[in-house]
BAMAR-85946 format. One line per field, with one value per atom (N, C-alpha, C): residue in three letters; atom name; x, y, z. Coordinates in Angstrom, 1 decimal, always signed. Layout:
N
code = c(ALA/...) $
site = c(CA/...) $
u = c(X/...) $
v = c(Y/...) $
w = c(Z/...) $
***
This chain:
73
code = c(UNK/UNK/UNK/UNK/UNK/UNK/UNK/UNK/UNK/UNK/UNK/UNK/UNK/UNK/UNK/UNK/UNK/UNK/UNK/UNK/UNK/UNK/UNK/UNK/UNK/UNK/UNK/UNK/UNK/UNK/UNK/UNK/UNK/UNK/UNK/UNK/UNK/UNK/UNK/UNK/UNK/UNK/UNK/UNK/UNK/UNK/UNK/UNK/UNK/UNK/UNK/UNK/UNK/UNK/UNK/UNK/UNK/UNK/UNK/UNK/UNK/UNK/UNK/UNK/UNK/UNK/UNK/UNK/UNK/UNK/UNK/UNK/UNK/UNK/UNK/UNK/UNK/UNK/UNK/UNK/UNK/UNK/UNK/UNK/UNK/UNK/UNK/UNK/UNK/UNK/UNK/UNK/UNK/UNK/UNK/UNK/UNK/UNK/UNK/UNK/UNK/UNK/UNK/UNK/UNK/UNK/UNK/UNK/UNK/UNK/UNK/UNK/UNK/UNK/UNK/UNK/UNK/UNK/UNK/UNK/UNK/UNK/UNK/UNK/UNK/UNK/UNK/UNK/UNK/UNK/UNK/UNK/UNK/UNK/UNK/UNK/UNK/UNK/UNK/UNK/UNK/UNK/UNK/UNK/UNK/UNK/UNK/UNK/UNK/UNK/UNK/UNK/UNK/UNK/UNK/UNK/UNK/UNK/UNK/UNK/UNK/UNK/UNK/UNK/UNK/UNK/UNK/UNK/UNK/UNK/UNK/UNK/UNK/UNK/UNK/UNK/UNK/UNK/UNK/UNK/UNK/UNK/UNK/UNK/UNK/UNK/UNK/UNK/UNK/UNK/UNK/UNK/UNK/UNK/UNK/UNK/UNK/UNK/UNK/UNK/UNK/UNK/UNK/UNK/UNK/UNK/UNK/UNK/UNK/UNK/UNK/UNK/UNK/UNK/UNK/UNK/UNK/UNK/UNK) $
site = c(N/CA/C/N/CA/C/N/CA/C/N/CA/C/N/CA/C/N/CA/C/N/CA/C/N/CA/C/N/CA/C/N/CA/C/N/CA/C/N/CA/C/N/CA/C/N/CA/C/N/CA/C/N/CA/C/N/CA/C/N/CA/C/N/CA/C/N/CA/C/N/CA/C/N/CA/C/N/CA/C/N/CA/C/N/CA/C/N/CA/C/N/CA/C/N/CA/C/N/CA/C/N/CA/C/N/CA/C/N/CA/C/N/CA/C/N/CA/C/N/CA/C/N/CA/C/N/CA/C/N/CA/C/N/CA/C/N/CA/C/N/CA/C/N/CA/C/N/CA/C/N/CA/C/N/CA/C/N/CA/C/N/CA/C/N/CA/C/N/CA/C/N/CA/C/N/CA/C/N/CA/C/N/CA/C/N/CA/C/N/CA/C/N/CA/C/N/CA/C/N/CA/C/N/CA/C/N/CA/C/N/CA/C/N/CA/C/N/CA/C/N/CA/C/N/CA/C/N/CA/C/N/CA/C/N/CA/C/N/CA/C/N/CA/C/N/CA/C/N/CA/C/N/CA/C) $
u = c(+9.1/+9.3/+10.5/+10.9/+12.1/+13.3/+13.1/+14.3/+14.5/+14.1/+14.0/+14.9/+14.2/+15.0/+16.3/+16.7/+17.9/+19.3/+18.9/+19.9/+20.8/+22.1/+23.1/+23.5/+22.9/+23.0/+24.4/+25.0/+26.3/+26.3/+27.4/+27.2/+26.9/+26.8/+26.3/+25.5/+24.3/+22.6/+22.3/+23.0/+23.3/+22.8/+22.7/+22.5/+21.3/+20.8/+19.1/+18.9/+17.9/+17.5/+16.4/+16.5/+15.6/+14.2/+13.2/+11.6/+10.7/+9.9/+8.8/+7.6/+6.2/+4.8/+4.3/+3.1/+2.2/+0.9/+0.1/-0.8/-1.4/-2.2/-2.6/-3.8/-4.8/-6.1/-6.1/-7.4/-7.7/-8.9/-9.3/-10.1/-10.8/-12.4/-13.5/-14.3/-15.8/-17.1/-17.6/-17.6/-18.0/-17.2/-16.6/-15.7/-16.1/-16.8/-17.4/-16.5/-15.0/-14.3/-12.8/-12.0/-10.7/-9.8/-10.4/-10.3/-10.7/-11.9/-12.2/-10.9/-10.4/-9.8/-8.5/-8.3/-6.4/-6.7/-7.7/-7.7/-8.4/-8.6/-8.7/-7.3/-6.4/-4.8/-4.4/-4.6/-3.7/-4.1/-4.6/-5.4/-4.9/-4.9/-4.3/-2.8/-2.1/-0.7/-0.3/-1.1/-0.7/-1.1/-2.5/-2.7/-1.5/-0.5/+0.3/+1.5/+2.1/+2.9/+2.4/+1.4/+1.1/+1.3/+1.0/+1.2/+2.1/+3.8/+4.7/+5.9/+5.4/+6.0/+6.3/+7.0/+7.5/+6.3/+5.2/+4.0/+3.0/+2.2/+1.1/-0.4/-1.3/-2.8/-3.3/-4.2/-4.9/-6.2/-6.5/-7.8/-8.8/-10.2/-11.7/-12.3/-12.5/-14.0/-14.4/-16.0/-17.0/-17.8/-18.1/-18.9/-20.3/-20.3/-21.6/-20.9/-19.7/-19.2/-17.7/-17.7/-16.4/-15.9/-16.1/-15.6/-15.4/-14.9/-14.4/-12.8/-12.3/-10.3/-10.0/-8.9/-7.9/-7.5/-7.2/-6.9/-4.9/-4.8/-3.3/-2.8/-1.5/-0.8/+0.9) $
v = c(-6.5/-5.8/-6.9/-8.3/-9.2/-8.5/-8.1/-7.3/-6.2/-5.5/-4.2/-4.4/-5.7/-5.8/-6.2/-7.4/-8.0/-6.3/-5.3/-4.2/-4.1/-4.0/-3.6/-2.1/-1.5/-0.2/-0.1/+1.1/+1.6/+1.0/+0.5/+0.7/+1.7/+3.2/+4.2/+3.8/+3.5/+2.8/+2.0/+1.8/+0.7/-0.7/-1.4/-2.6/-2.8/-2.0/-1.9/-2.1/-2.7/-3.3/-2.2/-2.4/-1.4/-1.9/-1.7/-2.2/-1.5/-1.9/-0.9/-1.3/-0.4/-0.6/+0.0/-0.8/-0.6/-0.7/+0.4/+0.4/+0.1/-0.8/-1.4/-1.3/-0.4/-0.4/-0.4/-0.9/-0.5/+0.4/+1.6/+2.0/+1.4/+1.7/+1.2/+2.3/+1.7/+2.7/+2.9/+1.7/+1.9/+3.2/+3.7/+4.8/+6.5/+7.1/+8.4/+9.5/+9.2/+10.1/+9.3/+9.8/+10.0/+10.0/+11.0/+11.5/+10.4/+9.5/+8.5/+7.2/+7.2/+6.4/+6.4/+7.3/+8.0/+7.7/+8.1/+8.0/+6.6/+5.2/+4.4/+3.9/+3.7/+3.7/+4.1/+5.5/+5.7/+5.4/+5.3/+4.5/+2.7/+2.5/+1.0/+1.0/+2.0/+2.2/+2.2/+2.9/+3.0/+1.8/+0.8/-0.3/-1.2/-0.9/-2.3/-1.5/-0.2/+0.6/+0.2/+0.4/-0.1/-1.3/-2.5/-3.6/-4.2/-3.6/-4.6/-4.0/-2.3/-2.4/-3.4/-3.6/-4.0/-5.3/-5.0/-5.3/-4.5/-5.5/-4.2/-4.4/-3.7/-3.7/-3.6/-4.3/-3.8/-3.2/-1.9/-0.8/-1.8/-1.9/-2.9/-2.1/-0.7/-0.2/+0.4/+0.4/+0.9/+2.1/+2.5/+3.7/+3.8/+2.6/+2.1/+1.7/+1.0/+1.0/+1.3/+2.5/+3.4/+2.9/+2.1/+1.6/+0.6/-0.1/-1.7/-1.7/-2.2/-2.1/-2.8/-2.4/-2.8/-4.2/-5.2/-6.3/-6.4/-7.0/-7.2/-8.0/-8.0/-9.4/-8.9) $
w = c(-4.5/-2.9/-3.0/-3.1/-2.3/-3.7/-4.5/-5.3/-4.8/-4.5/-3.4/-2.3/-1.5/-0.2/+0.0/-1.9/-1.8/-1.7/-2.4/-2.1/-1.5/-1.2/-0.2/-0.4/+0.2/+1.3/+1.7/+1.8/+2.5/+4.0/+4.5/+6.1/+6.6/+6.5/+6.8/+7.5/+6.5/+7.2/+8.1/+8.9/+10.4/+10.2/+9.1/+8.5/+8.5/+8.2/+8.0/+6.3/+6.2/+4.5/+3.9/+2.7/+2.2/+1.6/+2.0/+2.0/+1.4/+0.9/+0.2/+0.9/+1.2/+1.4/-0.2/-0.7/-1.3/-1.2/-2.1/-1.5/-3.2/-3.4/-4.7/-4.9/-5.9/-7.0/-8.0/-8.2/-9.9/-10.1/-10.9/-10.7/-11.7/-11.0/-11.6/-11.2/-12.1/-12.4/-10.6/-9.7/-8.5/-7.9/-8.2/-7.6/-7.8/-6.5/-7.3/-8.0/-7.7/-8.9/-8.5/-9.3/-9.2/-7.7/-7.0/-5.6/-5.2/-5.0/-3.6/-4.7/-5.7/-5.9/-5.3/-5.3/-4.9/-3.1/-3.0/-1.2/-0.7/-1.3/-1.0/-1.4/-2.3/-2.0/-1.3/-1.1/-0.1/+0.9/+1.6/+2.9/+2.4/+1.7/+1.8/+1.7/+1.2/+1.6/+2.7/+3.8/+5.3/+6.3/+5.8/+6.3/+6.4/+5.0/+4.7/+5.7/+5.5/+6.3/+8.1/+8.2/+9.6/+10.1/+9.2/+9.4/+9.6/+9.6/+9.5/+8.5/+7.2/+6.3/+5.3/+4.3/+3.5/+3.1/+2.9/+2.6/+1.3/+0.7/+0.2/+0.2/+0.4/+0.7/-0.7/-1.0/-2.2/-1.8/-2.1/-2.0/-2.8/-1.9/-2.5/-2.0/-2.0/-1.9/-2.8/-2.5/-3.7/-3.0/-3.7/-3.7/-2.3/-2.2/-1.1/+0.2/+0.2/+1.7/+1.7/+2.0/+2.5/+3.1/+4.8/+5.4/+5.6/+4.0/+4.1/+3.8/+4.9/+5.0/+3.9/+3.3/+2.2/+2.4/+1.6/+2.3/+2.1/+3.2/+3.2/+3.2/+2.7/+2.3/+2.1) $
***
């Protein structure tokens, strides 16, 4: 993330920095399906974006607790 932020953009971009937000997950047996895993990682991505962008959030869902919030970093 730090290396992406160091990329210099052309002046047309109004001096904005390039940043990335990332949703991270590890596929484990606790997910009922690959789609559940993808949905968890996607939710983590949007948590990262909603909390200021240029962050990452880790999906930490299990099939027993689908309301658990991703961990934000």
